[in-house]
N, C-alpha and C positions, 0 to 999 in steps of 0.2 A: 501472713508473707504470699501465699498460694494466689488466694483472691486477687491480690493484687498484681501478681505479675500474668495470672490469665488476663485482666485487663488491658495491662500494657502490652499482651500478646494479641487479642482482639485489636487493639489499634494498629499494630504492624500490619496485621493481615488487611484493616480496613485503608492503609497507606499502600501497600501492594496491589489494591483493587484498582487504586487513584492512576501507581506507577505503572501498572503496565499496559493499558490504554495510552500512555504517552510513551513509551517505548514502541509498542507497534506504529503510532501515528511517527514520530522522528524516522522509524524504517520505511515508512512510507515514503517519506521525505526523498530517503535516500536511492528508492526504488525509482523515483521520478525526474533524478540527477537535481534536484530543488533542494539541497542539504548543505546548508552552510555552517561553520567550524561550531556555532553555536549548538546546532541541533545535535552534532555529533558528541558533544561536550554531554550534550542533556541527556541523550541515550545512554551515556556513558556513567553518568549519574544516577540513574534508575537501577543499573546494573549492582551499580555499588553501594545504591543505599539498599535495596535486597538483600546482598549479602552481607554488610552489616548486622541489618537489623536480625537475618536468620541467625548469623553467628552468637548472636544475643543470647537467643534462646536454645541453641545446641542443637539445630536444625541441620546437622551434618549433609543430609545428601543434598539439600537445597544449598548450602554454602558451599559444595564442591561442583555443582555444576553452577553456579552463580558466579564464581571465582575464575572458573574457565570463560565464561561468556565475557565476565568482567576484560581478561587479558586479552580478549581475539578483541574486544572493542577498541580497547587501549592500542592497538594496531593503525585503526583507524584516525583515532585520537592525535597518535605520535606522527603520523602520515607517513607512516613508513608501507602502509598499504591502502591502497586507493580501491573504492568501493566498485564492483563492477554486478552484474545481474546475479551472477553465480554467488558471489558472497551474500550479496543481502538475500539471495533462496536462504544459503546456510544460516545468516542471522534470522529468518522469519522461522524459521523450522526448529531452532533452537530456543527460541522465544515462546513457541509453544509448550516445548518441553519444561522452559521456565514456569510457566503458567500452569501447567498440570501439576507441577512440583510443588506450588505454591497451594494448591487447592487441596494436595494430597496432605501437607503438613495442617491445614485448616480442617481437613478431615471432611472437607464437602468433594472430592473428588476422588478416585480408584488411585489405586498404586501404578504406579507409571514402573512400567517395564525398565528393568535395567538394561537388556539389550537396548535400548530405544536410547537411555541413555548415554551409553557409551558411544553409540555411532554417533550423536552428535557432537560430544567433546572431540571423538574422533575429527571432525570436520571443522570444528574450532578450531583442534591445536593445529589443524592444515595453514589455519590464518596464522596462529601465531607463528608459526614456523616461517611463512612467508615474508613478516616483520621481523624476523630473527629477535621475536619476544622475550620475555622471562618462561622459563620451564615450567608446569606446573610443580607443586610440592607431590612426592611421592606418599605422604601421609600426613595428617595433620598433629597423629599422637607423639607426645614425647619419648625418647629413648635414651637410656643411660650413657653415659660418655664410656668409650674404653679408656682405660690407662693408656695406652698408645697411641692414644690420638693425639694426631699433630695438627696444629691450625691451619687451615687453605686459602688461596685467596680467594675472595668473592666480586663476584661482577654486580655494580648497582645501576646497571642499563646505561653505561658510556660515560656518567658522573667521574669527574677526578677529583678527589679531594686533597689539593694542595692549597698553599695558603696561597694568599691573593696577591696579584700583581700589584707592585708600590704605585706605578703611574697611571692607575686607573683614574678615569676623567671624572672632575669636579662633580656634583651633582647628583652622583651615582646612590641607587637606593642600598642600604644595608638591612637586608632583613633577618632577624635574628627566630627561631621557632623553637619550642622544647614541647614534641610531643608527650600526652602523658601515658599511663599505662592501657588507659579504656581504648583510645585511636588504635591499638594493634589488637586489643581484645574483640571490636566488632569488625575486624577485617580489614580494615586500613592500613596502610602503612608509608614511610616519609617519602616513598620513591614518586609517589604520583604527585604529591605538593612540590617536589623538585621540579616534578615537569611541566605540573603546570605554571609555575615559575618560568621558565626554559621559555615556553610556547609565547609569553607574553614580549620574548625579544625578539625584533625582528633580524632576517637573517645576519645580515651585512653589522651587526651590532653584537654578536655572539660571543665574539674576544674577550668580550666586558663580562660575559658572565661568569663567577667564579663560586666556587662551593665549596665551604669547610666543615668539615666534622669533628665536632667537639667528643670527644673519647677520654675525655678526663675521669669519666664515672665509672669508666670500666674496670674490673677488679683484675689483679695481677694474673690470678690462675683461673683458666676455662671453666675449674669442678666449683671456684666459689660464685659464679654468674648466675644471679636470680632472673630464671627466663621468664618471669611474670613484671618486671620492671621494665621500665622505658628509662634506658641510660643516656641514649645518643643526645644531644641537641646539635641545631644546623645554623650556621651564618652564611645567607648569600648574597653577593652583591651582582645587583640587578641593574644595569645602566638604562638610564631614562630615554635613551635613543631618542635626542632630541624632545623630547617633550612627546613620544610615541607611547610611552611606559608611562602610567599613574599609580598613584596611592591606592585609588579606589581600585583599579584592576589587579593589583596584589594581592590585595585583601577580599575580592573576590575568590581569587584562588583558595582561601581559608575558608570560606564561609562554612563549610559542611563540616568542619572540625574545631569551629571557634569554641565549640565546647570541652574540647578534648585537647587542647593545644595551645600554650603560652606564645603570644606572639609579639615582636617589636619591630615596628620598621623606623629606621632614621636615616636619613643622610650621610653622605661619608664623611662631612665634617663634624658628624654627631647630633645633630638638631635635627627634631622630626621636620618631616617632608611639609608639615600644617602648623610649623609652631608649638607643637606639644597641644594643640586647640583639641576642640571636639574630635574624635573620631581617633584620636592615639588610644594606642592599647599596651602600657606600660608592662614591663614582666613583674610578675608576683613577687613580692619580697624575698620569698625562700628559694627563689628559681636562681641559680649564677648565670643570670644574664647581663649580670653588667660590665660596664668596662672592664674592671678589676679581672671579672672573673670570663673575659672572652678577648684573651689575648692573643688571639688571629685576625681579629679587625684593629689592634693596636696601632701598627705602622699606618694602615690605610689614615685613621684619622689623624696623624701627628704628620704626615707629609702632604695630603692632599686636603686645599681648604674650598669650601664651597662658595659660589659664586650667587648673589644673587639672585641673577636673570634666572638662572632654571628652575628657582625657589617657586619664582613667581608665577613665571609659565604653566607647569602642571596644573597647580592652584586652581586657575581660570578657567582653563582647560576642562576642570573635573566637575566644576560646579553646577553645570546644566544635566549631567549623567547622574549627578547626587538626587536633582530634584525629580527626573522622571523615575529614577528605581524608585522614590518613597513613594510617589504618586501611585505606582501600579501594588504598593503593598494593601492588605488589605485583611485585618481580623477577623478570624474565625474562631469559633469553637465546633467540637462534633459534640449534637446530639442524637440521641438515640431515636429512629423515626418511630418506635411506638409512641414515644411523648409527643410527638408533632401528629400522628395520628389521632391523638387519644384528644388533643387542643382542637383538632378539626373537629370532632364530634361534637365537644362542647361547644364549638362556634355554632355549629348547624344547630344544636338545642336552644341556642339562644335567640337563631332567626325562627324558631318555631314558638320559643315564648313569647318574643317581640311580637309575632303574627297574632298569636292567641291574646294576649293584651290589646292590641288594638282593637279585634271585635269582641273584645269584652264593653270595652270604650262605647264601642258604635253602637253597642245593642242598648248598652242603657243613656244612648244621648250627650253623652259628656264632652263628645268631639266639638260639641259648640263653643266650650272656651279655647280663646287662643293662645292662653299660657301653656294648656296641655298640648296642643298640638305644636305649638313649637318646640316643647320639651319631647315630644313623641320624634319630628323629624331630628332633631339633633341626634337623638337614640339610633334612629333609622341610618343618620348617618355614619356614627361612629361603628356600628354593627358592621356595617358594609365597609369601613376601612378595615378592621380586625379582620373581616374575612380575607379581603385581598391581601392583607399583611400575612396572615397564615400561608394561602394558596401560594404568594410568593417564595416561603421555605419551603413549602413543598415541592415547589417546580425547580425541574431539574433539564436541564440539555439534555437531549435525546442523544447525543455524544459517546455517554456510557457503554451502550446498546449497539448505536452503529459500530464503534470502534471492534467490539467484538464479531462482527460482521464478515471483518477481514479474513479471520481464522476459517471460518465458514465457508466461505469462496475459494480459500486455499487447497481446503482440504478436499472438495468435492471436485475441485479442478483437477486435484491427482488423481483421484480416484476416476473420472471421467476421461482423463488423458484429455484435458483440454487445455489451450491458455487463456485467461478469463483474469481482466484488469476488473476491481470493484472501485468505482468511483462515488466517495459521498458529496452531499452537497445539504445545508441546511444545519449541520450539526448541532448549531449554538440555538436552535428551536427549543424552546421549553416546553416542557409540559408536566403535565403532575405524576410524581414518583411512583406512585401505585400502576398509573399506566405504563410506565418504562419498564417496572418489574415484568409485568405480561405479556410485553411485546418481545422478548428474545425469543418463543418458540414459534411463533406464528411467522417470524422474519426469518428465522433458520429454516423453516419449510419451504417457503417462497422462493426463497436464495439457491436451498439445494433445487426446489423444480426449474429455475432457470437456469441453473448450470446444465442440467441435466437433459432437461426436456427444450428450453429457451435457445440458449446458443448452440450452433452447429457445430461440428467436429472440425479440425483444421482443415482438412481435405474440401469436404463440402464448402467450406468459407471459400478456397481459393477459387474452387470450380463457380462461385456465385459473383468471383470479384470481388471480395470483401478482405481486409486485412486477419493474417491468421489469428490473430488475437483478440478475442470477443471482449465485450464490455457490459459491464454491468452497471446502471446508475440507482444509489439508494437518494435520495432527496425525501427531507420535512420542510413545511412550511404551515403558516397559519393562514386560513380563510373563512371568514362568516361564521368566526367564533368557535372553529374546529380544528383541528391540527391534520395535515392529510400527509400520508408518506407515500410515496411513489415507490415503485421497484420497477425500473424498466432496461429491456436487454435488447440489440441491437442484432439480435438472432434471425430464425426464417418464420417467426408467427406462428399461429395455432395453425393446424391442417384442420379445417372444421371439417370436411367430407370424413379424415380419418377418426375425428373425436365422434361424431354423430355414427358412425359404422360400431366402433366399440361400444356406444351408449344403447344401440339395439339390440348388441350381443349380451349382453349384461341385465338386460329387460328394463332401463332405465328409462327408454323411451320406447313407444309405439314406432315400428316399421315404416309408418304411413303419417308421423307425426311431421307439421309443416311449423318449423322454428325458424324464427329471426338468426341473423348472427348473432345479436348481444345473446340470444339463448341459447345458441350451441357454445357459445364461450361458458354460459354458466354452468352447463355439465359435467363441466372439469371436477365443480364442487359437491357433487353428487358422491354419498358415501361408497365407498367400493372402487372409484372409478380411476384408471390407469391406464395411462399408454404406453407403458415398458412392456416390452416382448418377454422378458425375462425377469426375473429379481434378482435383485445383487446388494451391495452395502451402500448404495445410494437412492433408488427407489425401486418400486414395482409390485411391494406391497396391498398398494390399493388406498393405502392411509396418508395422509397430509392436509391434501387440499381439503378436505372437507374438517378437517380441524381446525385450521386457519379460519374459514369462515365462521366457526363453531364459537372460535378462540376471540376474535373481532366484534360476533355479536355478543357476546359477554361483556366487551368490554364498552358494549354499547355502540357499537360503531359499523361500519359495513364497507364490504369490500366490490372493487367492480374493473372491471377487465375490458381492456382496448387492444384489439389485434391487427396489425396488418401482413398481410404475406410477404413475405422477404427481406422484411424491413425491421419487426420485431415485435413486442408486447409489453404491455404496459398493465403492472396491476396497481390500483389506487386503494389506498385504504383511510377510512374516515373514520375520526375518533373525536368524543370530547375533550376539551383540555383536561379536567377535571370528572371523579366521580360523586362530588362530594357536594354542589351546589351549584343553582342555574338561576338567570333570569326566566321568568315566564309569563307569560300570558296567561289568564286564568277565561276560560271561556264554555259557556254553557250548553249543552248538547242532551234534549229528550232527559231534563232534569237533575244531569250528571253534570258537575263543574270536570272541568279538566285541563291541563295546563300546555299549550305549546309554547315550546324555546323561543323567545324574544329573537335569538338569531337568525332564525328561520322564516321568520315573519317578514312579508316583502312590504305588503300595505293591506288597510283594510276598506272594504269598500261596500254597497249596495248593489243589487242586480235585479232588475223589473223582470217579473216573469210572467208569461212566457215569453215574451219579444225578444229579449237580450240574451235566450239560449239556444243554442243549434243543437242539431240531433244529426250525427255521422252515421253512415252504412251500418256499421258495427254495433248502434247502439249507444256510443258513448256521447253524453252530453258536455259539452264544451262553449265557453264565452270567448269574446273577442275583447282583448285588452290593449288599447293603442298597438292595434294591428297585428300582436300576437295573441297566438290560438293556446286556450289553456283548458284540461280538460277539468270539468267540477268531479267533487269528489262527496257523496252527502255521507257525513261522517257517519251519524246514525246509522247507517244502511250497511257500511264500511265496517262497521264496529259490531254491529249487530246489535245496537242496546233495544231494551224494552222499551214498551210506550207507556211508562210511569214515573212518576214523581215523586219527590215529598209531598206528604202532605193527604187529603182525602180527593183534589182536584184531580183527573187525569189529565195527561198531557195532549193537547191537540196535534194530531197529525202534521207536520207543514208539507203542503206540495207547490207544484209547480203555480198555482193558478192564485196564489195570493201576491198580492202586488209587489212586495218587497224582499228578497232573499238577503241574508247577512253575508258575505262569503270574504274570507281571509284567504288573500293569496300567498302560499309560501314555497320555498324556495330550497333545494336541496344542494350540497356542496357542488356538485355538478353542471348545478345552474337550471336544472329542470324544475318547472313552476307546477302547480298544479292549485284550485281554489278550494278550497274548505269550507261546504256549506255548515254553517252552526245555527244557533239559536239566538244566542246572544254572546256579549263579550262583558266581562265582568271584573276584571280588574288587570294589574300590571303587579306583580310582585315576586320577589327573590324566594328560590323553594330549596329545600335539602331532598337529596336524589337520595333514595331508598329503593334497594334491588327488589323489583317484583319478582324474579325469576327465583330468589331464594329463599323467599318468605311463601311463597305461592306457586307459580310456572310460568312459564315463557304465554304472552300473549302476544300475537301477530298485530302490527300498528303501535304497541305499546313499548315503549323503551322502558321505563320505570314508573314509582310509584312518589308520593311525597303528602305530608301530613299537614293540612291548612289550618289557622289560627282558630279553628270552631273545632278542631281534635278529627274533622273527618278526612278520610283516605281520598287522593285525588290521583289520577292515572297521567303520568307524561306522554304523550304524543311521540311516537316514531316516525319523524316527517319525513325521512329519507325512504324509510319502507312503505310508506303509504303513496309517496308519489310514483315509485319503481312500481307496485302493483298495479299502478294505471299507466304511465307514460310506457312502461314495454310494449304493452297493448296496444298503442298507439303510437300512430307516426304522426308528428304535429305540423311537420311539412304537408302531407295530403290535407288534414284538417286543413289548416288554414287554406290552402287552394279551394276545399271544397266551400268555405264559407265563405268565402271572395266571388266564389260562381253563383252563389244562392243570393248575395246582396247583388 
């Protein structure tokens, strides 16, 4: 039983991980003055769900705080308090505490300071007092009833439980519900349901809304009251308000308690609103919800006769809503991520096995058989489909990691005493789950850097004619088979003179070094580099951006910088969509087979040497392709490959004196191009990515390795690194001018 409870608790924490980003998103809409009533209801349900789940497992600290949070949100829900900037800030701050309490209960976070909890509870209670909401219970522990105890009146939040008026309009709904004990055990209460029903009724029809509480099950003596049993049931008259209130809306109020509450909806005349058809929920036989056992509703049913028109109208109006709701539902199951990873590994091995089979058949000459070729084609197609299906399972929107960055910016802004807004774009962009898990730390470093060094103080922004509130944009999108993540701010940009001076002081560069603007920007990634004048909680320790660059490189990605003084800075991260497989072009270079990602290949061509090769003053060789000047990269030389190949025959040196050079035009995600000089093109195939850094060491210009069908190991080229190593030393505009002049 303990193992079962542990499994359920794990599911609860997984749900919290999904609910908290939804809470943050809803609060973000509140801060943008773009929140609808449904948004407020949604964030209320998040707090309610967390509180109820925590109560089920006895997580008292979490329950206590979530209950106060929920009560404060209820003031927004009941419209007794209108959200403003200060109130939203209180909710954001309290949400951080709620998140930390979840992490504490989960065992993945530190113990939350009691003073911090009490301070936030105090602020939340100030919102509750503004809305004259319910007071927080002094303690959840039960206490014995004194002998001289006398019952006192209690408040149900403005509901008067009287007999319904006999002149209620025909066609009103009669809603009867009986909560189970489990409803209260998980932290809910009937008042929330009554409030939800009341909110459905327009203000001008509130006079027709009546609530009757059935107290027949209560014992005569308080000492006989079973504290853990639910003894009350409720009958609520809900006016249709001319068709504005439908049965479906009423059922939505009970969506989250339908498993712990018996519900019956009838018309005031005694018939179900949809004729007792699909969707009706009759009371269980053992529950006293029949007409004989609900005397409060009897006079209403005897004196008011339903008219046909109200029955038909709401039924016609609710049909489209039902269809829309069902279309949005999608069945899902929770699967352990390790199982998906294991499945992906098996798919990778299947790809290698398929390539091995094709290699053996090719060597044996069996591929002349057309039937065999057809079977191999079907196998190749199925393998691809399986891989795509598994990839789709592993792919997740970056929303989960992006939403966490709101808190990073919020806390960093408070430390830096700046007012900064974070704008998210492309949250639905999908990326491999393994990449998402490793993005949190790099993005955290970069956003904290943008807050501390990028965005100016309010005073400096005023002097520059900017608004006091700074803005940071975090966006994600797909391009050229990769995912690009941009972090952009509207700050003062990089002070290149200061960066260069600090780099000289720290011995990173020589005082007489001649660096381009891009090279100066790159200095901030040097280990130990920091422009902070003093160490603080936010920065100044000389770690951060070098860690970012290393982390991104470990993921097979790259980071680049563009900065405009006075306007801001843009950091661009380029990452592969997956770390599992890729489509590659197999090339030959000095007897070695290498892989170039197909997404980087622009075109394949031959170049006449030396006629079509130009040399610019710095010694760089370039070719002109349709008016565009492209630098040549002799791949063998760039990778320092030896002049050997398998077999007895040595590889012949390839020189510019040969008639033809095989050139592969490649492009990085920023649009920069280079021409790789190779010995030949072997094939195009799907390959499984294996980390070369984990199994060997990091090699400049190589991103990973793979196993070919013949069992040999092949290196996968890091095209972006090869291009950057060449283009950052070459001004392509100057090259084009030189080539045109020479022509």
